[in-house]
Steps between C-alpha positions, in 0.01 A plus 500: 500500500576299190520121524726338245390153398844422359661568839248284685536221243878508547462484878253213477732311266790553741294369793391193301854418385643561848237272657567222249876517553454499880280189476753327272787589736310370805416176318862457393618553857247245629613249233869543590428467872314175433777361278779585745322377814572144610243225471215490747645328805172442686322286242413139575763253375393266221577130461739346752662833583547619855497863601813596692543831680833678442589818690756638258533320169847499350578640157464266206840340440415376156236635272440727213595865491134601528466303827806674642366842396161428658680398818704820497202729438278329756746454785754771417797267536 
């Protein structure tokens, strides 16, 4: 049985490139999920703020387009 180093080097290169791209894709997905998720609602309020519990928050009536898109992607409305 003849072992070709060129074949094994090609396979190793493929595995390395595939692993790197998979790590980059997973990191990109994690970044997008963090950007699109709403702010942490269970943190302690700062200053004179009071924490108010709302069952179903309404959609933002006024705001930027990015806020409306975040609302759409998070709540599906």
